[in-house]
N, C-alpha and C positions, 0 to 999 in steps of 0.2 A: 639469579642468573638469567641471561638472555638466551632464548632459543634461536635456532637457525631459521629465521622466518623466510629465507630465500629458498629453503628446501622442504620445509614442513608446512602442511596445510594448517589452517586455523584450528580445525577440530583436533589435529594431532598435537599442536601446542597446548590446547586446552586440556587434552587428555593427560599430558605429562604434568602440567601445572596443578591439576586437580588432585594429584597424589599427595600434595602437601597443603591442600586447602584447609583453612581453619574450620573446625566443626562449629555448629551453632553455640555450644557451650563455651568455646574458646573466645567468642566475641564478647561475652559478658565480662570476662576479666579484662580483655584488651581495651574495650570501650567504656569500662566503668559502669556497665548496666546492671540493673537489679535482675534477679532471677525471673520474676514475673513480667519483665519488660521484653523478654525474648520468647518468641513463639516458634518452636522448631517445625520445619516442613522438609523432612528428608535431609538433603545435604545443605539446604539453605534455611533461613528463618525469616519470620516477619517481626517487625518491631511494633510494640504497642505504643503508638504515638502519644495517646492521651496521658498515659502514665509517665512517659519520658518528659513530655512538655510540662506537665504539672510539677515534676520533681526538679526540673532545671529552669523553671520560669524566671528565676532571679539571676541566672547566669548571663554574663555578657555575650552577645552574639559574636561569632567569628567573622572573618572576611568573606564576602559574598562575590563569587566569580562566575560570570556567565560566558558560555562558549557559543559563538555563532560563526557565520561564514560569508564569503562573497557569493554571488549568484552561481550556483553549482552547475556542473555538467550533469547529464543523466546518471553518471556513475557515482555522484556524490564526491565531496572533497575531504571527507574524513573528520567531521566534527566529533563523532563519538570516539574515534581513535585518538584525536587530539585531547579530548576530555579525559580519557583513560590515561593517556601518556602524561598529561599534566599531573594527575593524581600520583602517578608513579614517580615523576620528577620531584614533586613536593615531598614524597616519602623519602627519596634518596637524600634530600636536604634535611631530613630529620624533623619535618613538620607534621603536626597532627592534622592530617588532611583526609577528607572524604567527600562524597558527592552523591548526586542522584541523577539517573538517566531515565528516559522513557522506556516502557516495555514495548518490544517489537510486535508488530502484527504478523499473524501467520500468513497473511496474503503476500506481502513482499518476501518473507522468509522462504516460502515455497514457490516463488515466482522468479523474476529476473534479478532483483536487488540482493536477495539473500538476507541473512540475519543482520541485526544492528548491534552486534556485540563488540564492535571495534575490529581489530585485526592485528596479525603479527604478534609482537610483544606488548601491544597496547590493547589487551583483550580482556573481556569480562568472563569470569567463570563462576559456576559450572555452565559451560556454553550450551550444552544440549537442553538443560532445564530452561535457561534464559530464552532460547530460541523456540521452545515448544511448550508454551503454556505457563511455565514457571509455577507460581503457587495458586493459579486458577483465577486471577483477577479478571481476565478477558472473558473466560467462561462464565463467571458470575455476572459480568456486565451483559453478556448476550442473553442470559436467562432473564435478567431483570428487564431488559429492553423488550425482548420478545413476549414476555408475560403481559406487557402493556398491550401489545397487538392481539394476543389471545383474548384479553379482556374486551378489547374494542370489537373484534369480530363476533365474539359470543353475544355481546350486548346487542349488536346490530341484528343478529339472527333472531334473538328472543323478541326484540321489539317488532320485527317483521312478522313473527309468528303469533304473538299474543296481543290481546287488547289491553287497555289500561287497567281494567279490573284484575286481570290475571297477573299483570306485571306487579300491581300493588300487593296481590296475595303472595307473590314471590319476593316481596320487599325490594322491588326495583322501581325506579321512576323513569319515565320515558325521556331519553336524552335527545331524541329526534336527530340523530347524526346524519349529516349529508354525505352519502357515499362518493360524491364527486369532489368532496373537499376534505379528504383524509390526508393529513400532512405527514404522518409518521409511516414508516415501513418496517420491514424486518431487517435484522443484521446477521451476518455470518462473517467469520474471520478469514475469508479467502477472497481472492480476486476472481469473481465469478460473473463474467459479463452476461451469461445466459439468464441471470436472475435480476437484471436491472429492471425489467418490466415484466410482470406476471399477471395472470388471472387466477384468483383463488376462489374457493367455495364452489367449484364445479361439482355437480352431483344433484342430490335431492334436497328436500326441505330441511333435513337434519344434518346436512354437510356444511354448515356454516353459511355466512352471507356471501353471495357471489359478487365480487367487485375486482377492479383493477388494484394492483398493489406493486410493491417493489422491494428489492433488497439493497442495502448499502453495506459497506465494509465496517467492521466493528469499531475501528478507530474513528469513524465519522459520527458515531452515535452521540447524541447530546449527553448521554449519561457519562461517556468518557470525558467530555469537556467539563462536566460537573465534578467528576472525581478529581480533576486536575486543580480545581479552584476552591473546593470546600475547605472549611476550617475545622470542622468536627462532625460527629454523627448527626447532631441536631440540624446543622446546616444542610447536610446531605439529604436528610428526610424531608425537610421543607422544600428544597429545590426539586427533588424527585416528584413531589406532589404538584408542582406547578408546570410540569411538562405538558405542552399542548399536543394532543394526539390527533385531533380532528376539529371540525367546525360543525355546528348544528345548522339546520336549514335557514336560520335567521342570520348566520354568520358569526355567532358567538363561539368562543373557544370551548372545546371539550377537553378537560385535563385528566391526568391520571387519577387525581383526587375525585373527580366526577365519576370515574369508573371504579372507584374504591379499590384500586390496585397498588397505590403508591407505597403503602405499608409493607406489602409482600415484596415489592421491588427492593425496598430498603433492606429487608431481611436477607435477600440474595446478596446484597452489597456489604453486609456487616463485616466480613473479613477483608474485602477488597480495599477498605479504607486505610488499612495498615500497610506501610511500605515493606517491601522485601529487601533483605540485606544480602548482597553478593560481594565479590571482591575482584580485583584485577589479578593477572597472573603473578604479580609481585606482592599480592596480598594486601593491597590498599582497599579499605572498605568503600563500597559504593552501593547505595540503595537504588532500587528500581521501582517506580510508581507512576501509574497512568501512562497512556500512550496516544493522546489525541494527535491527529495529523495537523500540520501547520498551514497547508494551503486551503483547508476547509474548516479548521478549528483553531484552538489556541496554541497547539504545537509545543506544549511545555510539560515537563514532569510536574509533580504536585507541589502545591504550596505547603501541604502537610509535611512532606519530606524535607523541604527547604527549612521549615521552622525548626524541626528537631535536628537537622544537620548543622545548622548554625549554632545550636547549643552544644552539640557533641564534638564538633570539629573547630579548630582554629582557622581552617581554610575549607570552605564548602564550595564545590564546583557543580554547576548545573548547566544544562544544554538547551538551546532553543532550536526548534526545527527549521531546516532550510537556511536561507540567507538572512542578512540583516533586515531587508525590506519586509520580510514576513515574520520570521521567528523573533528577531530582536525587537521589532516594532510592537509585537504583541506582548513580549516580555516587559518591555518598557512601559507601555500605556495601558495594559490590561492586568497582567500578573502582578507587577509591582504595585499598582494602584489597589488591587484587591488584597494583597498580602501585607502592605505597609512596609515592605522590606526595600532597602536601598542597596544596589550593587556597587561594589568597589571597582571592579574591572570587567571589561568585555574583551574576550579573546576572539579575534576575527581570523578564522582559518582560511588560508588561500593555498592554491596549488599553481604551479607554473603551467600545467596543462590547461586548467580552466581559464587562466588569464590569456593564453594563446587562443583559445576558442573565442573569447570575447574580443580578441583582436582581429577576428575574421577567419580563424582556422577552420578546417573541415569539420563536418558534423561528428559528434561523439555519441555512440549508442552502446548499451550493454550487449555483451556477446560478440561484438565486432572488434577486430584488431585496431589499435590506435594508428592514425595516419602518421606518415613520416615526420610531419611538422611537430608532432608531440614527442617524438622519440629522439630528435636531434636538436641542437641549438638553433633557435630562430629568434633573435633579439628584436627583429622588426615586428613580428606578430605579437610578441610579449609586450612591447612598449605600447602598441595600439590597444591592448587589452587592460593595461594597468588602470585606466580611468574607472573601470568597474569597481576595483578595489578601493580607489580613492573616494568614490561616491559613497560606498558603504561606511568607510572610515569617517567621513564627514557627518553621517547620520548618527553614529555612536557619539561623536564629539558633541553634536547638537543636544544629545540627551544629558550631557554633563558627566558621562561615565568615562573612566580612564581606559583607552584602548591599547591592546597589544596585538599586533599583527603577527600571526604564526604561519610561516611557510612550512606546510606539511611536505616534507622532503620525499622525492621519488628518485630512484637511481638514475633516471634520465636527465635530471636537472643538472645544468652546468654551473660552473663558478661564476661566469659572467651574467647568466640569467638571474641567479640568486642576488648578485651584487646590484643589478638593475632594480629589482623589487625593493631591496633595502634602501637604496638611494631615494627613490620616490617617496617611500613611506616616511623615512627620517626627515626629508625635506618638508613634509606636512606637519612635523613636530611630534610624531608618534613613535613608539618603540616597535622594532621589527626584529624577529628572531627566526632562526632556522631550527626545526625540531626533527629528529630522526627516531621518534618513539616507536614507529612500526618496526624498524629494524633493530633498535637497541634497547627498547623499553625505557625505564626511568633514566638510565645513563644518557640516552639520546635526547632526553627532554630537560636536561639541566639548564640550558640557556633559557628555555621557555619558563621553567619554574622560577628562575632568578628574576626574570623580567616581570613576572606576575607578582612575586613577593615585593619587588621594588615599587610596582605600580600601586599595590595595595596601601602603600604609605603616603600616596599623593592625596591631596584634598579632592573630595567629590562634590560637584555642584549639580546634583541630580535635579532634573525638572521634566515634567510631562510635556508632551507636544501640544496638548490642548486641554482646557479645563473641562471638567465633567459636565458643566452646565451648557457647553456648546452643543447646538442642535446637530442631528445626525448628518445632514447634507454638508454642513460646514466642516465637520470632522473629516468626512471622506475627502473633501476638497483639500484640506491641509495635509492629510496623509499622502494623497496623490501628488501634490506639488512638492512637499518637503522631503518625502521619503522615496517616492518612485521617480520624481523628476518630470512629471507630466505637466502639460500646459493648463490642464483643467480637467473637469469631469463632465461627461455627457450622460444624462439619465434618460432612459426610455420613458415615455409618458406614464406607463403602468408603474414603473419603479419609482418615479418621482411622486406619483399620487400616493403610493404606499408609504414612502418616506415621510410625506407631509402628515399622513394619518398617524404614523408612529410618533412623530415629533409632537403632535397635539395630545398624545396620551400621557397624562401625568405619571402613570405607573411605570412608564418605560423611559423616562428622561434620564435615569441613572444607569440604563443598560449599557454594557460595554460595546464598542464598535469592533467587530471581528471581520476583517476583510477576507474575502474569498477570492484568491488569485493564484495563477500559476507561479511555481517556484523557479521556473527555468528562465525567467526574464524579469527585468524591472517593470516591464509593461504587462498587459493582459495577454499578450501574444508570445507564446514560448519560443517562436522562431527569431524574435528580435533580441540580439545579444548586445554586450557592451553597455553603453549608456545612451540609449536612444533619445533623440531630441525631436521637438515639434510634434508631439502626439497627445491625444486626449484619452483619458480612461473611461471606457463605457461601463455603465452599471445597468443591468437589466432585471434585477430582482433584489429583494431584501428578505432573507430568511429570518424567522423569529424563533429563538431558543429561549422560551420563557422560564424554564427551570434554571438554566445557566445564566439567564439575564444577559443574553447576547443578541445584538442585531447585526446580521451578517450580509453586507452588501456584496452581491455576486457580480464578478467581472469576468468576461471571457467565457470559455466553455470548460466547465469543471464537472467531472463525474464523481459521485459519491461511491461508486462501485468500479474500481479499476478492473482491467481485463488481464487474464493470464496469457503470456506470450507463447511463442511456438517452441522455445527451448527453456522451459522453466526449471528452477533449481530442484524441484522434487524428483526429476529424472536421475539425479545423482545421489539422492539421500537413501540410505539403506540401514539395516541393522545387522551387526555381526551376530549370527544365530548361536554362536558358542559362548559369547560374553554378554550379549544383550546391549552392547554399546552402539550408539548411533554414529554413522559415518557419513561423510559427504557434505555436512553443513559448511557454509562459508559466509 
């Protein structure tokens, strides 16, 4: 049944739907899982991926469906809602369908954006658990990450306080860490701008090593990026040991292995490697695993979940963060390269309001009422904004993946506006559908489900944008030109010198290129909408994630620690003291 999404808040819909939610044991029978493959965690469960993948290794993979979007407004355009609605629509068509989404960060959940559970009748449940820690993966990640910093600061203190003979007596070797060249910081899962830059170790000789440090949000941790791409526990342990924490006074890397902390970090992550199983309000199975941001990391749910999902389901749906230029590009050239998996379909989520914004409409901001242009028909604005959609569509086609454009319906959309978008998309040779999953659940997503099923039968001519042997600067150039529409790339002298050094390092030639860029524009400037022309992409640094094996060219101004706004979501979150139920999540 569909709930009245126009009158019920998301948490109220979730509360009603959760009354009939399958218990962990029910999933064993429904998905054909063995008893020891399901690990109960309260109302949800984790799946033992290694046991499942070993048992189903010879089974043919299902269809692989990726969901992305046009360049979004700050409100988001509903990729998660579309992903959940698609699962429900496929379920209504009697298909064996499931998926995997990223775990939301507590920062956005308690800030302006709110949770990432979808919405209306296209919602993941149990919503409270999903929004507030789930089965503890992010907590495990924070413990693993911060343990590396504990090890670093303690070693720096001991090396400052003891001579070489005393260090040897304590079975320690001098790492000679340069306090001015510490690359790692601490993480917390909130938007805490007051922690972006800190001084730690204030006090006496026994109060740690005094130095500048920083906090980032948990989703930006290299460990989160690693969790999204590993294939098994052995791979995880190896990558954790290669994380560069700092540099010594000669400029050599100091890793977690040098600090002898990588094994303990892996111990913290031993449970986090298994995906968590949830479901939609219509009881379609959906895993949740990993939560790296897309503008500063890989922006994908895990390869592990995709591998077992393709074995368990005939149609497996995954989602990439933000728009085609960021999320899909990294799915295409990084995740698929590392996983060896080939997608059948990419669903491009679009909204009329976002296309109007790209046509020159007024600014859109969370917490502010939408301008009149977005609430009434305006074909002129819409037509001017459609090139943004067509640009992203051309990128997906360039990858050889079958595209389906999904207009995520809002009540303010008019018949003529919808017809205009359809006409332009269909003229480009792609499928275009309207989906009302937020309002009607699976029944509202039947047109979307049918288009995806049909597209899955088409031939796929998947090809990467660049060969792995291509040097870093050439990769960045081709991404900038072919995906963003730039005229070229301008490197600062410092960034270019660093890039040349990395290109000359034989150990880093197979590192993935992970662009760091705003999600609010095709360019590095979030204020530039539509499809800007005549611009050059500036690169001012390259971050090195040696554990994940990522080289991350940095464009524009990107903060790894967002700030909390003046009207954050936590002001409305509370607990019913009589029932213990959380209210106010959205």
